[in-house]
C-alpha angles and dihedrals in degrees: 000000000000119000124223121288117238090257093051089049090054092050093050090048093052106031100086113105096003135107115239089244092054091045094049087050094050093048094043097241137118118258092246091059092046089051090051091052092048088050092054092045091054089048092052092047093051091050088052092049090051090052092049091052092049091047090050090053091049091051092051090054095046100041117045116220117266124239111272096023 
């Protein structure tokens, strides 16, 4: 699985509480470019979540549940 690019990391760091238009302006990019980066970030996040779910299923198979859990 690929990690986030430096630009994607910058977007993730600065996105909270801002509109896409304001963020694009701050980062000096067009709104379409920002949307493309956000779409890629979401895809990477979804892939990571799928991997975590598969890993958790394997862990359940390999390690029996302890008493009281």
